[in-house]
C-alpha positions in Angstrom: -28.9 -19.8 -5.5 -31.2 -18.5 -8.2 -32.0 -14.9 -9.1 -35.7 -15.5 -8.3 -34.7 -16.6 -4.8 -32.7 -13.5 -4.3 -35.5 -11.2 -5.5 -38.2 -12.8 -3.3 -36.2 -13.4 -0.1 -36.4 -10.8 2.6 -32.7 -11.0 3.5 -29.7 -11.5 1.3 -26.3 -12.8 2.5 -23.3 -11.4 0.7 -19.5 -12.0 0.9 -17.1 -9.2 0.1 -13.5 -10.0 -0.6 -10.7 -7.4 -0.6 -6.9 -7.8 -1.0 -5.3 -4.5 -1.2 -2.0 -3.0 -2.3 -0.4 -3.6 1.1 -0.4 -7.3 0.4 -0.8 -8.1 4.1 -3.9 -10.3 3.9 -7.2 -11.2 2.4 -10.2 -9.6 4.1 -13.6 -11.2 3.8 -16.8 -9.6 5.2 -20.1 -11.5 5.6 -22.9 -9.0 5.1 -26.6 -9.3 5.5 -29.0 -6.7 3.9 -32.7 -6.4 3.4 -33.7 -7.1 -0.2 -33.4 -4.0 -2.3 -32.3 -1.8 0.6 -28.8 -0.7 -0.3 -28.4 1.8 2.5 -28.3 -0.4 5.6 -26.3 -3.5 6.3 -25.3 -5.8 9.2 -21.8 -7.1 9.4 -22.3 -10.7 10.5 -18.6 -11.7 10.4 -15.2 -10.4 9.3 -12.1 -12.4 8.8 -8.6 -11.4 7.7 -6.5 -14.2 6.3 -2.8 -13.7 6.0 -1.3 -13.5 2.6 1.1 -16.5 2.2 4.6 -14.9 2.2 5.7 -16.7 -1.0 2.6 -15.7 -2.9 3.0 -12.0 -1.7 6.5 -11.9 -3.1 5.4 -13.3 -6.4 2.7 -10.7 -6.6 5.2 -8.0 -6.0 7.4 -9.5 -8.7 4.5 -9.6 -11.1 3.6 -6.0 -10.4 6.9 -4.7 -11.7 7.6 -4.2 -15.4 11.2 -5.2 -14.7 10.5 -8.5 -13.0 6.9 -9.5 -14.1 6.2 -11.8 -17.0 3.1 -13.2 -18.6 3.6 -16.8 -17.3 3.8 -15.5 -13.7 0.8 -13.3 -14.1 -1.2 -16.2 -15.7 -0.2 -18.5 -12.8 -1.0 -16.0 -10.1 -4.4 -15.2 -11.5 -5.5 -18.8 -10.9 -3.5 -19.2 -7.7 -5.3 -16.3 -6.1 -8.7 -17.7 -7.3 -7.9 -20.9 -5.4 -6.7 -19.0 -2.4 -9.9 -16.8 -2.3 -12.0 -20.0 -2.5 -10.1 -21.6 0.3 -10.6 -18.5 2.5 -14.4 -18.5 1.7 -14.7 -22.2 2.6 -12.9 -21.5 5.9 -15.2 -18.6 6.7 -18.3 -20.6 5.9 -17.1 -23.5 8.1 -16.4 -21.2 11.0 -19.8 -19.5 10.7 -21.7 -22.8 10.2 -23.0 -21.8 6.8 -23.4 -23.7 3.6 -22.4 -22.2 0.2 -26.0 -22.3 -1.0 -26.9 -19.9 1.8 -24.7 -17.2 0.3 -26.4 -15.2 -2.5 -23.4 -13.4 -4.0 -19.6 -12.9 -3.6 -18.2 -9.5 -4.5 -14.5 -9.9 -5.2 -12.2 -7.0 -5.9 -9.2 -9.1 -6.9 -5.5 -8.1 -6.6 -4.4 -5.0 -8.5 -1.1 -5.6 -10.2 -1.1 -2.7 -12.6 -3.2 0.4 -13.1 -2.7 2.6 -16.1 -5.8 4.9 -16.4 -4.0 7.7 -18.3 -2.0 5.7 -20.8 -2.7 5.8 -24.6 -5.0 2.8 -24.1 -6.3 3.3 -20.5 -6.3 0.1 -18.6 -6.2 -1.7 -15.3 -5.6 -5.3 -14.2 -6.9 -7.1 -11.2 -6.1 -10.8 -10.9 -7.8 -13.5 -8.9 -9.8 -15.7 -11.4 -13.5 -15.4 -10.6 -14.1 -18.6 -12.6 -12.0 -20.6 -10.1 -13.6 -18.9 -7.1 -17.1 -19.7 -8.4 -16.3 -23.2 -9.5 -14.7 -24.1 -6.1 -17.5 -22.5 -4.0 -20.5 -22.8 -6.2 -21.4 -19.2 -5.4 -22.1 -16.5 -8.0 -19.2 -14.1 -8.1 -19.1 -10.5 -9.3 -15.6 -9.2 -10.0 -13.5 -6.9 -12.2 -15.3 -3.7 -11.0 -12.8 -1.2 -12.3 -12.7 -1.9 -16.0 -16.2 -0.7 -16.9 -15.6 2.7 -15.4 -12.3 3.0 -17.3 -14.2 2.0 -20.5 -16.6 4.8 -19.7 -13.7 7.3 -19.7 -13.0 7.2 -15.9 -9.9 6.4 -13.8 -11.5 3.2 -12.5 -10.8 4.4 -9.0 -11.7 5.1 -6.4 -14.7 2.7 -6.5 -15.8 2.9 -2.8 -17.4 6.4 -3.0 -20.8 5.0 -4.2 -21.0 2.9 -1.1 -19.9 5.8 1.0 -22.8 7.8 -0.5 -25.3 5.0 0.1 -24.4 4.6 3.8 -23.5 8.1 4.9 -24.9 10.5 2.3 -27.6 13.0 3.3 -26.7 13.0 6.9 -27.0 16.7 7.3 -23.3 17.0 7.8 -20.5 17.6 5.3 -18.2 14.6 5.7 -14.9 13.5 4.4 -14.4 9.7 4.6 -10.7 9.0 4.3 -9.4 5.4 3.9 -5.8 4.7 4.6 -4.9 1.3 3.2 -1.9 0.8 1.0 -3.0 3.9 -0.9 -5.0 6.7 0.6 -8.4 7.8 -0.9 -11.2 10.1 0.3 -14.8 10.7 -0.4 -16.4 14.1 0.3 -20.1 13.8 1.0 -22.1 17.1 1.0 -24.8 17.5 3.7 -27.5 17.6 1.0 -26.8 14.0 -0.1 -26.6 15.1 -3.8 -24.6 12.4 -5.6 -23.5 14.8 -8.3 -21.7 16.9 -5.7 -19.7 14.0 -4.3 -16.0 14.5 -4.7 -13.6 11.5 -4.4 -10.0 10.8 -5.3 -6.9 8.9 -4.3 -4.8 11.1 -2.1 -1.4 9.4 -2.5 0.4 7.0 -0.3 -1.3 5.4 2.7 0.6 2.7 4.5 2.4 1.4 1.5 5.6 3.4 1.7 5.8 3.1 5.5 5.4 -0.7 5.3 7.9 -1.1 2.5 10.4 1.0 4.4 10.0 -1.2 7.6 10.6 -4.3 5.5 13.8 -2.9 4.0 15.1 -1.5 7.3 14.5 -4.8 9.2 15.5 -7.0 6.3 12.0 -8.5 6.3 11.8 -9.2 10.1 8.9 -6.7 10.5 6.3 -5.8 7.9 4.8 -2.6 9.4 5.5 0.0 12.1 3.3 -1.3 14.9 1.2 1.5 16.4 3.6 3.9 14.7 6.1 3.4 17.6 9.2 3.8 15.5 7.9 6.9 13.8 7.0 8.4 17.2 10.6 8.0 18.3 12.0 9.7 15.2 12.0 13.4 14.1 10.5 14.6 10.8 13.0 16.0 8.5 11.3 19.0 6.8 13.7 19.2 3.9 13.1 15.6 2.9 9.4 16.0 3.5 9.3 18.9 1.1 11.1 16.9 -1.5 8.5 14.1 -1.1 5.7 16.6 -1.5 6.9 17.5 -5.0 5.7 14.2 -6.3 3.9 14.8 -9.7 0.8 12.9 -8.6 0.2 15.3 -5.8 0.2 18.2 -8.3 -2.4 16.7 -10.6 -6.0 17.8 -10.6 -8.9 15.4 -9.7 -10.1 12.9 -10.7 -6.9 10.9 -10.3 -5.9 7.5 -9.1 -2.6 5.8 -8.2 -0.9 2.7 -6.9 2.3 0.8 -6.6 3.5 2.3 -9.9 3.9 5.7 -8.2 4.5 4.9 -4.6 6.1 1.5 -4.6 9.6 0.2 -3.5 11.6 2.2 -6.1 10.4 5.5 -4.7 11.0 4.3 -1.1 14.6 3.3 -1.9 15.2 6.6 -3.6 14.0 8.5 -0.5 15.9 6.2 1.8 19.1 6.9 -0.1 18.4 10.7 0.2 17.7 10.3 4.0 21.1 8.7 4.5 22.7 11.5 2.5 21.1 13.8 5.1 22.4 11.7 8.0 18.9 10.7 9.2 18.4 7.7 11.5 16.0 4.9 10.5 13.3 6.2 12.8 13.6 9.7 11.5 13.1 8.3 8.0 9.9 6.4 9.1 8.7 9.6 10.9 9.2 11.6 7.7 7.4 9.0 5.6 4.5 9.0 8.1 4.3 12.7 7.9 4.3 12.4 4.1 1.1 10.3 4.2 -0.5 12.8 6.6 0.4 15.9 4.7 -0.5 14.5 1.3 -4.0 13.6 2.7 -4.5 17.0 4.3 -3.2 18.8 1.2 -5.7 17.0 -1.0 -8.5 17.9 1.3 -7.5 21.6 1.3 -7.0 21.7 -2.5 -10.1 20.0 -3.6 -12.6 20.7 -0.8 -11.7 23.7 1.4 -10.3 25.9 -1.4 -13.7 25.4 -3.2 -15.3 26.9 -0.1 -16.9 23.6 0.8 -17.4 23.0 4.5 -16.1 19.9 6.4 -17.9 19.1 9.6 -16.2 15.7 10.2 -13.1 13.9 8.9 -13.5 10.2 9.4 -10.6 7.8 8.9 -10.8 4.1 8.1 -8.4 1.4 7.1 -5.2 0.1 8.7 -3.8 3.6 9.0 -6.6 4.5 11.5 -5.0 2.2 14.0 -1.6 4.1 13.8 -1.8 6.7 16.6 1.3 8.5 15.3 -0.2 8.9 11.8 -3.6 10.0 13.3 -1.9 12.6 15.5 0.1 14.0 12.5 -3.1 14.1 10.4 -5.0 15.9 13.1 -2.2 18.5 13.3 -2.3 18.9 9.5 -6.1 19.3 9.5 -6.1 22.0 12.2 -9.6 22.6 13.7 -11.4 20.0 11.6 -12.2 17.1 14.0 -10.5 13.9 12.9 -12.2 10.7 14.1 -11.8 7.0 13.3 -14.4 4.8 11.7 -14.3 2.6 14.8 -15.6 5.5 16.9 -18.8 5.5 14.8 -19.4 1.9 15.6 -18.2 0.5 12.3 -15.4 -2.0 11.7 -12.6 0.1 10.2 -10.7 -2.9 8.8 -13.8 -4.4 7.2 -14.8 -1.2 5.3 -13.5 -2.1 1.9 -14.6 -5.7 2.1 -18.1 -4.6 3.0 -18.0 -2.2 0.1 -17.2 -5.0 -2.3 -20.3 -6.9 -1.1 -22.6 -3.9 -1.5 -21.1 -3.1 -4.9 -21.8 -6.6 -6.0 -25.4 -6.5 -4.8 -25.9 -3.2 -6.7 -24.4 -4.9 -9.9 -26.7 -7.8 -9.6 -29.8 -5.6 -9.2 -28.8 -3.5 -12.2 -28.0 -0.4 -10.1 -25.3 1.9 -11.5 -22.5 1.9 -8.9 -19.8 4.3 -10.1 -19.5 8.0 -9.3 -18.4 10.1 -12.3 -17.5 12.9 -9.9 -14.9 10.6 -8.4 -13.5 8.8 -11.4 -14.1 11.2 -14.3 -16.3 8.7 -16.2 -18.6 10.2 -18.8 -21.6 8.4 -17.4 -23.0 6.3 -14.6 -22.4 2.6 -15.4 -22.9 -0.8 -13.7 -19.5 -2.0 -12.7 -18.7 -5.7 -12.3 -18.6 -8.9 -14.3 -20.9 -11.8 -13.3 -19.7 -15.4 -13.1 -22.8 -17.5 -12.5 -22.8 -20.1 -9.7 -24.2 -23.6 -9.6 -27.8 -22.6 -10.4 -28.6 -19.8 -12.8 -31.9 -19.0 -14.5 
């Protein structure tokens, strides 16, 4: 692949790789776009590869200041690069494609720590792009968040620019809410004006629910399938109110979060409190699920509705959109605002973030600024992403 080939070809083929905070797998989307048309895409294939259990445990260990160490982080950075490359080769084999037919890979990497408000703002995503490129031969664009942080932003969320490209200017005021490990939303005004886009992390998505299930089942289950256990439980309003006092939820936008705020220590703290209150396990899961729903709705009210901005549609993507208990709770919290899933619009909900990585990479390659200062607080529009050239590079 050469840059000249990419600029003169009518179609470009892109791979987007996403492994999120839930650590449940590695998502890869095969996307095809017309050259220099960033607003339309065709999802040709989507694969979700399971995260090896041992590797996932090591990532969790590395993500904690108490258990992580530099040698482990160093090892995992390269181990993930090899794993990403293996997944890419598997996808290409299944799709009957050769590496040279792929123009770019956009790889988010695995976030192990995110400190945008520390004395030296920083973030760290591992999954060595040099290994991925060397093993596949395909040019890789990675490390998207760091440039936005260098420009004074939070480095998150980074999907809003893609939301704007694909859904902006529809004539409707839309909230696009993703519920992965962490929740985040993008508000798109009907006008399509990028400067009026609002986006932020909303707090926990599936992370706390999944962690609780793992603790309660001693690792036999990793998530609450279809929200069935939460549906059997009763929400404890006292515990829910305690959860809603979390400092992150009181902060103004822009803001971002991760496992540092809503990881296992917080789940264990609330689990201890639930047992003090005499709650059953399903009651605890119901309350955690309500916490995700309420934190999302509160963020929407605080930063959209209380600014007298209209919301015509509230569209949910990510793993949480497949949890009917969570979706029902969210609809109750939103009241009259219609809450729909990304799937209902004909899009693959699970593939959304992987698709976004592919499109962000293409923007980077074509020198298109791809952050949203209104979402991250950056002082300026910047081109996010580091380029690791593939086999052939002009």
